[in-house]
C-alpha positions in Angstrom: -7.1 -38.9 -15.3 -9.4 -38.0 -18.1 -10.4 -34.4 -18.9 -13.9 -35.0 -17.7 -12.6 -36.3 -14.4 -10.3 -33.3 -14.1 -13.4 -31.0 -14.6 -15.7 -32.9 -12.3 -13.3 -33.7 -9.5 -12.2 -30.1 -9.2 -15.6 -28.5 -10.0 -15.7 -26.4 -6.9 -12.3 -25.0 -7.7 -13.2 -24.1 -11.3 -16.4 -22.3 -10.2 -15.2 -20.6 -7.0 -11.8 -19.3 -8.2 -12.6 -15.7 -9.1 -10.7 -12.5 -9.2 -11.4 -8.8 -9.8 -11.9 -8.2 -13.5 -9.2 -6.0 -14.9 -10.2 -6.2 -18.6 -13.3 -7.2 -20.5 -13.4 -10.5 -22.2 -14.6 -14.1 -22.2 -15.1 -15.6 -18.8 -16.1 -12.5 -16.9 -19.2 -11.4 -15.0 -19.5 -7.7 -14.3 -16.5 -6.8 -12.2 -15.6 -10.5 -11.6 -13.5 -12.7 -13.7 -14.2 -16.4 -13.5 -10.6 -17.3 -13.1 -11.3 -20.9 -12.5 -13.2 -21.4 -15.7 -10.5 -19.4 -17.6 -7.8 -21.8 -16.2 -10.0 -24.8 -17.1 -10.1 -23.6 -20.7 -6.3 -23.3 -20.7 -6.0 -26.8 -19.2 -8.2 -28.2 -22.0 -6.2 -26.5 -24.8 -2.9 -27.5 -23.2 -3.9 -31.2 -22.9 -5.4 -31.1 -26.4 -2.1 -30.1 -28.2 -0.2 -32.7 -26.2 -2.5 -35.5 -27.2 -3.9 -36.0 -23.7 -7.6 -35.7 -24.7 -7.6 -38.3 -27.4 -6.5 -41.9 -28.0 -4.2 -43.2 -30.7 -5.8 -45.2 -33.6 -3.8 -47.8 -35.4 -5.4 -46.8 -38.7 -4.2 -43.2 -38.5 -1.6 -42.1 -41.0 1.6 -41.1 -39.2 2.3 -37.4 -39.0 5.6 -38.0 -40.7 3.8 -39.1 -43.8 1.6 -36.0 -43.6 4.6 -33.7 -43.4 6.1 -35.5 -46.5 2.9 -34.8 -48.4 3.0 -31.2 -47.3 6.6 -30.8 -48.4 5.9 -32.5 -51.8 2.9 -30.3 -52.4 4.9 -27.1 -51.6 7.7 -28.3 -54.0 5.1 -28.8 -56.7 3.6 -25.3 -56.2 7.1 -23.8 -56.3 7.9 -25.6 -59.5 4.7 -24.3 -61.0 5.6 -20.8 -59.9 2.6 -20.4 -57.6 4.7 -19.8 -54.4 8.1 -18.5 -53.6 10.9 -20.7 -52.3 11.8 -20.1 -48.7 15.0 -20.9 -46.9 15.2 -24.3 -45.3 14.0 -24.4 -41.7 16.4 -25.9 -39.1 15.4 -29.3 -37.5 13.7 -29.2 -34.1 16.3 -29.6 -31.4 15.8 -31.7 -28.3 15.8 -28.6 -26.2 12.8 -27.2 -28.1 10.7 -30.3 -27.5 8.6 -29.2 -24.6 6.5 -32.4 -23.9 6.6 -36.1 -24.5 5.5 -36.6 -28.1 2.7 -39.2 -28.6 3.1 -42.1 -31.0 2.8 -41.1 -34.7 3.1 -37.4 -33.9 5.9 -35.3 -35.2 7.7 -32.1 -34.1 7.4 -29.4 -36.8 8.0 -25.7 -37.2 5.1 -23.5 -38.1 6.8 -22.4 -41.3 6.8 -26.0 -42.6 3.0 -25.9 -42.6 2.7 -22.6 -44.5 2.2 -22.6 -48.3 2.7 -18.8 -48.3 3.0 -15.8 -45.9 2.1 -12.2 -46.8 2.4 -8.8 -45.1 -0.1 -6.0 -45.4 0.0 -2.3 -45.3 -2.0 0.9 -44.5 -3.2 3.3 -47.3 -2.6 6.9 -46.6 -5.0 8.3 -44.0 -4.8 11.7 -45.7 -6.4 10.4 -48.9 -10.1 10.2 -48.4 -10.4 8.2 -51.7 -8.7 5.2 -49.9 -11.2 4.9 -47.0 -14.8 4.0 -46.2 -15.1 1.7 -49.2 -16.6 -1.8 -49.2 -13.4 -3.9 -48.6 -12.9 -4.9 -44.9 -9.4 -3.9 -43.7 -8.1 -5.7 -40.6 -5.7 -4.5 -38.0 -4.8 -5.8 -34.5 -7.9 -4.4 -32.9 -10.1 -6.7 -35.1 -8.4 -9.9 -33.9 -8.9 -11.9 -30.7 -12.7 -11.6 -30.5 -13.9 -14.4 -32.7 -12.3 -17.4 -34.4 -13.6 -16.5 -37.9 -13.3 -12.9 -39.1 -15.8 -11.4 -41.6 -16.3 -7.9 -40.3 -13.7 -5.2 -39.4 -13.9 -1.7 -37.8 -12.3 -0.1 -40.9 -13.0 -0.4 -44.6 -11.0 0.7 -47.6 -11.7 1.2 -51.3 -10.3 -0.7 -54.3 -8.0 2.3 -54.9 -6.8 2.1 -51.2 -6.1 -1.6 -51.7 -3.9 -0.9 -54.7 -2.2 2.0 -53.0 -1.1 0.5 -49.7 -2.6 -2.9 -48.6 -2.8 -6.6 -49.5 -5.9 -8.8 -49.7 -6.0 -12.1 -47.8 -8.1 -14.9 -49.2 -11.0 -16.8 -47.6 -9.4 -19.5 -45.3 -6.2 -17.5 -44.8 -5.0 -17.3 -41.2 -4.3 -13.8 -39.9 -1.6 -13.6 -37.3 -0.5 -10.6 -35.3 3.2 -9.9 -35.4 3.2 -6.6 -33.7 1.3 -5.4 -30.5 -1.4 -8.0 -30.0 1.0 -11.0 -30.1 -0.8 -14.3 -29.9 -4.0 -13.0 -31.6 -5.1 -15.0 -34.6 -8.2 -15.3 -36.8 -9.4 -17.2 -39.9 -10.7 -15.2 -42.8 -14.3 -16.0 -43.6 -14.0 -13.9 -46.8 -11.3 -11.8 -48.6 -10.0 -9.2 -46.1 -7.3 -6.6 -46.6 -4.7 -6.4 -43.8 -2.3 -3.8 -42.3 1.4 -4.1 -41.7 1.0 -5.5 -38.2 -0.6 -8.7 -39.5 0.6 -11.7 -41.6 -1.8 -13.6 -43.9 -0.8 -17.2 -43.9 -2.0 -20.0 -46.2 -1.8 -23.2 -44.1 -1.3 -26.3 -46.2 -4.7 -28.0 -46.9 -3.3 -31.3 -45.5 -3.5 -29.7 -42.1 -6.7 -29.0 -40.2 -7.2 -25.2 -40.0 -9.2 -25.7 -36.7 -6.4 -27.7 -35.2 -3.8 -25.1 -36.3 -5.9 -22.4 -34.7 -6.1 -24.0 -31.3 -2.4 -25.1 -31.4 -1.3 -21.6 -32.2 -3.3 -20.2 -29.3 -1.3 -22.3 -26.8 2.1 -21.0 -28.0 4.0 -18.5 -25.8 4.5 -15.7 -28.4 7.0 -13.2 -27.0 8.2 -10.2 -28.9 11.1 -7.7 -28.7 11.2 -4.0 -29.1 11.6 -0.9 -26.9 8.2 0.8 -27.6 6.0 -1.9 -29.1 6.8 -5.6 -28.9 6.8 -7.6 -32.1 8.2 -10.7 -33.8 9.9 -11.0 -37.1 8.7 -13.3 -39.9 11.6 -15.6 -39.3 10.7 -15.9 -35.7 7.1 -16.7 -36.6 8.2 -19.4 -39.0 10.5 -21.0 -36.3 7.9 -21.6 -33.6 7.5 -25.3 -32.8 4.3 -27.4 -32.3 3.6 -31.1 -32.0 1.7 -32.3 -35.1 -0.7 -35.3 -34.8 -2.0 -37.4 -37.7 -4.7 -35.6 -39.6 -7.4 -38.0 -38.3 -6.4 -37.3 -34.7 -6.4 -33.5 -35.5 -10.1 -33.8 -36.3 -10.7 -35.9 -33.1 -8.9 -33.3 -31.0 -10.9 -30.4 -32.5 -14.1 -32.3 -31.9 -13.1 -33.1 -28.2 -12.1 -29.5 -27.6 -15.4 -28.2 -29.0 -17.2 -30.6 -26.7 -15.3 -29.6 -23.6 -15.4 -25.9 -24.4 -19.2 -26.2 -24.7 -19.2 -27.8 -21.2 -17.1 -24.8 -20.0 -19.6 -22.5 -21.6 -22.4 -24.1 -19.6 -20.3 -24.1 -16.4 -19.5 -20.5 -17.0 -23.1 -19.5 -17.6 -24.2 -21.5 -14.5 -21.6 -19.7 -12.4 -22.5 -16.4 -13.8 -26.2 -16.9 -13.1 -25.3 -17.9 -9.5 -23.3 -14.8 -9.1 -26.1 -12.6 -10.4 -28.6 -14.3 -8.2 -26.4 -13.9 -5.3 -25.9 -10.2 -6.0 -29.7 -9.7 -6.3 -30.3 -11.5 -3.0 -27.7 -9.4 -1.3 -29.2 -6.2 -2.7 -32.7 -7.2 -1.6 -31.8 -8.2 1.9 -29.6 -5.2 2.5 -32.4 -3.0 1.1 -34.7 -4.3 3.8 -32.4 -2.7 6.4 -32.5 0.8 5.0 -36.3 0.5 4.3 -37.2 -0.7 7.8 -40.0 1.5 9.2 -39.0 1.2 12.9 -36.5 -0.2 15.3 -38.3 -3.5 15.7 -38.5 -4.1 11.9 -34.9 -3.2 11.6 -33.9 -5.7 14.3 -35.9 -8.4 12.6 -34.4 -7.7 9.2 -30.9 -7.6 10.6 -31.4 -10.9 12.5 -32.5 -12.5 9.2 -29.4 -11.2 7.5 -27.1 -12.2 10.3 -28.4 -15.8 10.2 -27.1 -16.2 6.6 -24.1 -13.9 6.9 -21.6 -16.6 5.8 -23.4 -17.4 2.6 -24.3 -13.9 1.7 -21.1 -12.0 2.0 -18.8 -14.2 0.0 -17.5 -11.7 -2.6 -15.7 -8.3 -2.4 -18.8 -6.8 -4.1 -21.2 -8.0 -1.5 -18.9 -6.7 1.3 -18.6 -3.3 -0.4 -22.4 -3.2 -0.6 -22.6 -4.1 3.1 -20.2 -1.2 3.8 -22.4 1.2 1.9 -25.5 -0.1 3.8 -23.6 0.5 7.1 -22.9 4.1 6.0 -26.4 4.7 5.0 -27.8 3.3 8.2 -25.3 5.5 10.1 -26.5 8.8 8.5 -30.1 7.7 9.0 -29.6 7.3 12.8 -30.2 3.5 12.6 -26.8 2.4 13.7 -26.6 3.6 17.3 -29.3 4.2 19.9 -30.5 7.8 20.6 -29.7 9.1 24.1 -32.3 11.2 25.8 -29.4 13.0 27.6 -27.9 14.4 24.4 -28.3 18.0 23.6 -31.0 18.6 21.0 -29.8 18.8 17.4 -31.9 22.0 17.0 -29.8 23.6 19.7 -26.6 22.6 17.9 -27.9 24.2 14.7 -28.8 27.4 16.6 -25.3 27.4 18.1 -23.7 27.1 14.7 -25.8 30.0 13.3 -25.0 32.2 16.3 -21.3 31.6 15.9 -21.5 32.4 12.1 -23.3 35.7 13.0 -20.4 36.5 15.3 -17.8 35.7 12.7 -19.7 37.9 10.2 -19.6 40.7 12.8 -15.8 40.3 12.9 -15.9 40.4 9.0 -14.3 37.0 8.9 -17.1 35.5 6.8 -20.1 36.8 4.9 -23.3 37.4 6.9 -25.2 34.1 6.9 -28.7 33.8 5.6 -31.6 32.9 8.0 -31.8 29.1 8.7 -33.4 27.2 6.0 -36.8 25.6 6.7 -37.0 22.2 5.0 -40.3 20.4 4.6 -40.6 16.6 4.4 -40.5 16.6 0.6 -36.9 17.8 0.8 -35.8 15.0 3.2 -33.5 12.5 1.4 -34.2 9.7 3.8 -35.9 9.0 7.2 -34.1 10.3 10.2 -34.8 10.2 14.0 -37.2 12.8 15.4 -34.5 14.3 17.6 -32.3 15.1 14.6 -32.8 18.3 12.6 -32.9 18.7 8.8 -30.9 21.6 7.4 -29.2 22.7 4.3 -25.5 22.1 4.1 -25.0 25.8 4.1 -26.6 26.0 7.5 -24.2 23.5 9.2 -21.0 24.8 7.6 -19.3 27.9 8.8 -17.7 28.5 5.4 -17.7 27.0 1.9 -15.0 28.4 -0.4 -13.5 27.6 -3.7 -9.8 27.2 -4.5 -8.0 29.7 -6.8 -8.9 30.0 -10.4 -6.7 28.2 -12.8 -5.5 31.5 -14.3 -4.0 32.5 -11.0 -1.4 29.8 -11.2 1.0 29.4 -14.1 3.4 26.7 -15.2 6.4 28.7 -13.9 4.9 29.0 -10.4 5.4 25.2 -9.8 8.5 24.0 -8.1 9.7 20.8 -6.4 9.2 20.8 -2.6 7.5 24.1 -2.4 4.1 24.8 -0.7 1.9 21.9 -1.8 -1.5 22.4 -3.5 -4.3 19.9 -2.6 -6.1 18.8 -5.7 -8.8 16.1 -5.9 -6.2 13.4 -6.9 -4.5 14.0 -3.5 -7.6 13.1 -1.5 -7.3 9.4 -0.7 -9.4 7.4 1.9 -10.2 10.6 3.8 -6.6 11.7 4.1 -4.3 13.8 1.9 -1.4 12.3 -0.1 1.6 14.6 -0.5 2.8 15.3 -4.0 6.0 17.4 -3.9 5.7 18.1 -7.7 2.4 20.0 -7.3 3.7 22.8 -5.2 4.4 26.5 -5.7 7.1 29.0 -4.8 7.1 30.8 -1.5 6.2 34.0 -3.3 3.2 32.4 -5.0 2.1 30.8 -1.7 2.1 34.3 -0.1 0.1 35.6 -3.0 -2.4 32.8 -2.5 -2.4 33.1 1.3 -6.2 33.5 1.4 -6.4 29.8 0.2 -4.3 28.4 3.0 -5.7 25.4 4.8 -6.0 25.0 8.5 -6.2 21.9 10.8 -9.8 20.7 10.8 -10.7 22.0 7.4 -12.2 19.5 4.9 -11.0 19.7 1.3 -13.5 18.4 -1.2 -13.3 17.7 -4.9 -15.5 19.9 -7.1 -14.5 18.2 -10.3 -14.4 14.5 -11.2 -15.3 12.0 -8.5 -18.2 13.4 -6.6 -18.0 13.2 -2.8 -14.2 12.7 -2.6 -12.9 14.6 0.4 -10.3 14.6 3.1 -9.6 16.1 6.5 -6.7 18.6 7.0 -4.3 17.6 9.8 -1.4 19.4 11.5 0.9 18.2 8.7 -1.1 19.9 5.9 -1.9 23.0 7.8 -0.5 25.9 5.7 -0.8 24.1 2.5 -3.0 25.5 -0.3 -6.4 24.6 -1.6 -6.0 23.5 -5.3 -7.9 24.9 -8.2 -10.3 21.8 -8.4 -11.2 21.8 -4.7 -13.5 23.3 -2.1 -12.6 24.2 1.5 -15.3 23.4 4.0 -15.0 24.9 7.6 -17.2 23.9 10.5 -18.0 24.7 14.1 -16.0 22.7 16.6 -19.2 20.8 17.6 -19.3 19.2 14.1 -17.4 15.9 13.9 -15.4 16.1 10.7 -15.5 12.3 10.4 -19.3 12.4 10.4 -19.1 14.8 7.4 -16.9 12.4 5.6 -19.4 9.6 6.3 -22.1 11.8 4.7 -20.1 12.3 1.5 -19.4 8.6 1.3 -23.0 7.5 1.1 -24.7 6.8 -2.2 -27.6 9.0 -1.3 -25.4 12.1 -1.0 -23.3 11.2 -4.0 -26.4 10.6 -6.1 -27.7 14.0 -5.1 -24.5 15.8 -6.0 -24.1 13.9 -9.3 -27.7 14.6 -10.2 -27.4 18.3 -9.6 -23.9 18.8 -11.0 -23.1 20.5 -14.3 -20.8 19.4 -17.1 -20.9 16.7 -19.8 -17.4 15.4 -19.9 -16.5 16.0 -16.3 -18.8 16.5 -13.3 -18.5 19.9 -11.8 -19.9 21.1 -8.5 -20.5 24.7 -7.5 -21.4 26.6 -4.4 -25.1 26.7 -5.1 -25.4 22.9 -5.4 -23.5 22.2 -2.3 -25.2 24.8 -0.2 -28.7 23.6 -1.0 -27.9 19.9 -0.2 -30.3 18.7 2.6 -28.5 17.1 5.6 -29.9 15.3 8.6 -27.9 16.5 11.6 -27.7 14.6 14.9 -26.3 15.9 18.2 -22.6 16.2 18.7 -22.6 13.3 21.1 -24.4 11.0 18.6 -22.1 12.1 15.8 -19.1 10.7 17.8 -21.0 7.5 18.7 -21.9 7.0 15.0 -18.3 7.5 13.9 -17.0 5.0 16.5 -19.6 2.4 15.5 -18.8 2.8 11.8 -15.1 2.4 12.5 -15.7 -0.8 14.3 -18.0 -2.3 11.6 -15.7 -1.2 8.7 -12.7 -2.9 10.4 -14.7 -6.1 10.6 -15.7 -5.7 6.9 -12.0 -5.2 6.0 -11.0 -8.3 7.9 -13.7 -10.3 6.2 -12.6 -9.0 2.8 -9.0 -9.8 3.6 -9.9 -13.4 4.4 -11.9 -13.7 1.2 -9.0 -12.3 -0.8 -6.6 -14.8 0.7 -9.1 -17.7 0.1 -9.7 -16.5 -3.5 -5.9 -16.2 -4.1 -5.4 -19.7 -2.8 -8.2 -21.1 -5.1 -6.6 -19.3 -8.1 -3.2 -20.7 -7.2 -4.7 -24.2 -6.8 -6.4 -23.9 -10.2 -3.2 -22.8 -11.8 -1.3 -25.7 -10.1 -3.9 -28.2 -11.3 -3.5 -26.9 -14.9 0.3 -27.0 -14.7 0.3 -30.5 -13.2 -2.2 -31.9 -15.7 -0.3 -30.5 -18.7 3.1 -31.7 -17.5 1.8 -35.2 -16.5 
């Protein structure tokens, strides 16, 4: 099967095999990595260096003759004193021959193709005269981005070059031997190098472009406890199959042609993903922008008719989840019941209880209920809901202890746990026995004890992160980076979590937060936040409906992940099978 047949017959596999992107790089689209196209590129390179992309030509000079000319030339250079003699490399054993060698090809070690190899160095960072000159100075971070290197992040002076580095020539190949193993680049101009790189002069009888792609297919593995690296001897010993020089050129040409095809395929797939994302955003937006129940029903029906084609990625399902949450807090997810107690009565009930608690000196005397006009409403809400400030619906909003109140020596293993923002996960609290304090310190901080039904909320870092305190965490302590929120029994705590999960609320808090490096919330911001409050009965109906829909979304995402994993495995299997064939 030809390379083009492999591409075209498995086109759906290459374009639909995607995974979450973990790192930036070629073959990625936003948070999505085009795994199929990435595997296709691996397939092309693997087939190329095994001679499976090109045909043999009778007129080609055998690679054995090529190697003889390389050796004769190196001997001449040594005789002329232009290069150093290196120890003889061992022959390539049968065990090292990892594919069937095509006719007129030869096994060779990399070192046999090198006229010379040179290490670099780093001028003293403490000497300003060595740096910020006009000589590019390459390190590991400069490789792996482009095939040809002409610009670097750092530059040194002529004095710095003399003091602690070496200059590679135009056409030299830079190879990482520490940290970024496998990275390689060809110098487009003279470039100084550091000690983690080798500058190699590949024999002119060998195509630089072929050497480049052949090296990228090698499995470069290093040793070392802290940072993996390879020795010079190890680098020289790696084995590749060497084709005749004419076939090297044909291989490079074919790879360039197929990689250009991959680029077009990648761009097409990327455009499709972007168009799909835009379509999902637009159609989901119609739900939250619906003016009435009839329009909402029509928009939902339109969405439901194309559900299978719209929600085909994790990102689209996450956006669906967010839309569900927003519809929930807008009162669009469940029907209103005329038999429910009025939300205004609930708000009055909360205020009355707060006045009673203040009379018992358990909390501060509350302010009169806030009157919010329509300009302060964050989104449309049903007429039987009531808009209030967050301060009005919460019995108490308190901050955890100051950092100065807890010292390093107060922390013990398996003491009374503190609840910090990092411990709030998916609406619950994750125990961390290492972040706990002595009984004496816990007693000193008893005013910060948590009780069942409290909500702890992050006031630093990720805005909106919060969790409900259960029986297990009752008696634990609020951490220094957290708020404690307490509510009337008529407030469903899960409904509060829904509020803080919406983009609307998180955008409000982020937009009003302080701090440049880390987002910080304070009482004032949180207290003033406008909230649309439904009746207690409707809060419970909303939470139940959200649970049902979120479970369906999770099931859909799980099926997609399984399908995606299968496609990625198939892509990998196709690559492996084609290379081994």
